C-alpha positions as CSV (number, residue, x, y, z in Angstrom):
1,X,0.0,0.2,-0.1
2,X,1.2,3.5,-0.9
3,X,0.6,6.8,0.6
4,X,-1.7,9.0,-1.7
5,X,-0.8,12.4,0.3
6,X,2.7,12.0,-1.2
7,X,1.2,12.8,-4.4
8,X,-0.6,15.5,-4.1
9,X,-0.7,18.1,-7.3
10,X,1.7,15.3,-9.3
11,X,1.5,12.8,-11.9
12,X,2.3,9.4,-11.0
13,X,2.8,6.1,-12.1
14,X,2.6,3.4,-9.5
15,X,4.1,0.0,-11.2
16,X,4.3,-3.6,-10.8
17,X,4.0,-6.7,-12.4
18,X,1.1,-7.9,-14.5
19,X,-0.4,-10.2,-11.7
20,X,-0.6,-7.3,-9.3
21,X,-2.6,-4.4,-11.5
22,X,-5.6,-5.2,-10.2
23,X,-4.8,-4.7,-6.9
24,X,-2.6,-1.5,-7.9
25,X,-6.0,0.0,-9.6
26,X,-8.1,-1.1,-6.7
27,X,-6.1,0.7,-4.3
28,X,-5.9,4.0,-6.6
29,X,-9.7,3.8,-6.9
30,X,-10.2,3.7,-3.2
31,X,-8.1,6.6,-2.3
32,X,-8.4,8.8,-5.7
33,X,-10.2,11.6,-3.4
34,X,-6.9,11.7,-1.6
35,X,-5.1,12.8,-5.1
36,X,-5.2,16.0,-6.7
37,X,-2.8,15.4,-9.6
38,X,-3.3,11.9,-11.5
39,X,-2.2,8.5,-11.2
40,X,-1.9,5.2,-12.8
41,X,-1.2,1.7,-13.2
42,X,1.0,0.0,-15.4
43,X,3.5,-3.1,-15.9
44,X,7.0,-2.8,-15.5
45,X,9.3,-5.7,-15.3
46,X,12.9,-4.7,-14.6
47,X,15.2,-4.8,-17.3
48,X,12.7,-4.5,-19.9
49,X,12.0,-1.7,-22.4
50,X,11.2,1.6,-20.3
51,X,10.2,4.1,-23.2
52,X,6.4,4.0,-22.6
53,X,8.0,6.0,-18.8
54,X,9.9,8.4,-20.3
55,X,11.2,11.6,-20.2
56,X,13.2,10.9,-16.8
57,X,10.9,11.3,-14.2
58,X,11.6,13.7,-11.4
59,X,11.3,11.3,-8.8
60,X,11.7,7.0,-8.2
61,X,10.1,5.8,-5.4
62,X,11.2,2.1,-4.4
63,X,10.2,0.5,-1.3
64,X,11.5,-3.0,-0.8
65,X,13.1,-4.0,-4.2
66,X,16.2,-5.8,-2.9
67,X,15.5,-9.1,-1.8
68,X,16.6,-11.6,-4.0
69,X,20.1,-12.2,-6.6
70,X,18.4,-12.5,-9.7
71,X,16.6,-9.0,-9.7
72,X,19.9,-6.9,-9.0
73,X,21.1,-6.6,-12.5
74,X,17.8,-6.1,-14.3
75,X,17.0,-3.3,-11.6
76,X,19.7,-1.8,-11.9
77,X,19.1,-1.6,-15.8
78,X,16.0,-0.4,-15.4
79,X,17.2,2.4,-12.8
80,X,19.9,3.0,-15.4
81,X,17.4,3.3,-18.1
82,X,14.8,5.6,-15.9
83,X,16.9,8.0,-14.0
84,X,18.3,11.5,-15.5
85,X,20.9,13.4,-13.8
86,X,17.9,15.3,-12.2
87,X,16.4,12.4,-10.9
88,X,16.0,11.8,-7.3
89,X,15.6,8.5,-6.2
90,X,13.9,7.0,-2.9
91,X,15.4,4.2,-1.7
92,X,13.7,2.5,1.3
93,X,13.9,-1.1,2.4
94,X,14.2,-3.6,5.4
95,X,17.0,-4.8,6.3
96,X,16.9,-8.6,6.3
97,X,19.5,-11.1,8.2
98,X,18.5,-14.6,7.2
99,X,19.8,-16.5,4.8
100,X,21.4,-14.7,1.4
101,X,19.9,-11.4,2.3
102,X,22.8,-9.6,3.5
103,X,25.1,-11.0,0.6
104,X,22.5,-9.7,-1.6
105,X,21.9,-6.3,-0.2
106,X,25.8,-5.9,-0.5
107,X,25.8,-7.2,-3.8
108,X,23.0,-4.5,-4.9
109,X,25.0,-1.2,-3.1
110,X,28.3,-2.3,-4.6
111,X,26.4,-2.6,-8.5
112,X,24.3,1.0,-7.4
113,X,27.7,2.7,-7.0
114,X,28.8,2.3,-10.7
115,X,26.5,4.6,-12.3
116,X,24.8,6.5,-8.8
117,X,26.0,8.0,-5.8
118,X,23.8,7.4,-2.8
119,X,23.2,9.2,0.6
120,X,21.9,7.2,3.8
121,X,19.2,9.1,5.3
122,X,19.9,9.2,9.5
123,X,17.6,7.4,11.6
124,X,16.9,10.7,13.4
125,X,15.3,11.8,10.0
126,X,13.1,9.1,9.4
127,X,9.3,9.3,10.7
128,X,9.1,9.0,14.5
129,X,6.0,7.2,14.3
130,X,7.5,4.3,11.9
131,X,11.4,4.8,12.3
132,X,13.0,1.1,13.1
133,X,16.8,0.1,13.0
134,X,16.1,-2.6,10.7
135,X,14.6,0.4,8.2
136,X,16.9,2.0,5.7
137,X,16.3,4.6,3.7
138,X,18.5,6.3,0.7
139,X,18.8,9.3,-1.6
140,X,20.2,8.3,-4.8
141,X,21.4,10.4,-7.7
142,X,22.9,9.3,-11.3
143,X,26.9,10.3,-11.5
144,X,27.7,12.8,-13.7
145,X,30.7,11.3,-15.7
146,X,33.5,12.4,-16.2
147,X,34.7,14.0,-19.6
148,X,36.6,11.0,-21.6
149,X,37.1,13.4,-25.1
150,X,39.0,12.2,-27.5
151,X,39.9,13.9,-31.2
152,X,41.1,12.4,-33.9
153,X,42.8,14.7,-36.5
154,X,43.9,13.7,-39.5
155,X,45.7,16.9,-41.3
156,X,46.2,15.7,-45.2
157,X,49.4,15.4,-46.6
158,X,48.9,18.5,-48.7
159,X,47.3,20.8,-46.2
160,X,49.4,23.9,-46.1
161,X,51.0,25.3,-43.4
162,X,48.5,27.9,-42.3
163,X,46.2,24.5,-42.3
164,X,48.4,22.8,-39.6
165,X,48.9,26.1,-37.8
166,X,45.0,26.5,-37.2
167,X,45.0,22.6,-36.1
168,X,47.6,23.7,-33.9
169,X,46.1,26.0,-32.6
170,X,42.8,24.4,-31.9
171,X,44.2,21.3,-30.3
172,X,45.6,23.4,-27.9
173,X,42.5,25.7,-27.4
174,X,40.4,22.6,-26.8
175,X,42.6,21.0,-24.5
176,X,42.5,24.1,-22.2
177,X,38.8,24.5,-22.6
178,X,37.7,20.5,-21.9
179,X,38.5,20.8,-18.0
180,X,34.9,21.9,-17.2
181,X,32.6,19.5,-19.6
182,X,30.2,17.5,-18.3
183,X,29.0,14.2,-19.9
184,X,30.7,13.8,-23.0
185,X,31.8,10.9,-25.1
186,X,32.7,12.0,-28.4
187,X,34.9,11.1,-31.1
188,X,36.4,13.6,-34.4
189,X,37.7,12.9,-37.3
190,X,38.7,16.1,-39.0
191,X,39.8,15.5,-43.3
192,X,41.3,19.1,-43.4
193,X,41.0,18.4,-47.2
194,X,37.4,18.4,-46.9
195,X,37.7,22.3,-46.0
196,X,36.2,21.5,-42.8
């Protein structure tokens, strides 16, 4: 069950597997009087195409999604496909100490930190009524990748010395200006004979 008062004046999509859609729709219907924005239920199977959910949402709320090893890769793929640089992911889960759960949680956070940065919400900032030592909340954001800009220049043999000097000047100026670039993976090939 989700808390509808959080969704005031928002356009919300709640997701789960096909077999849970009727329950989601029933919950939406019974709580419609609490919603001032819009809300819809949709099927989302982790690891599959997310085109229908784009553009990237402002928030992704995850509750108890870390529970078995086979789901980790598909879940992380879905998060990577859905989350933009401006997306906040709020992940809440109950720490479980039985069976494989501790290893699954550890693996999840190892994999998550490849593409995301995370911040744990301290227990004293949790809701007083619902806080518990075994409930954890994380704020997760997509990492900004460091720029890896690769230029391949191929001045033609017949390029004039003026063109070659222009190339050297551009190369120097470009090297000095790339230190502040954000996400950028680019390969450029120049053919000076083509008059570029």
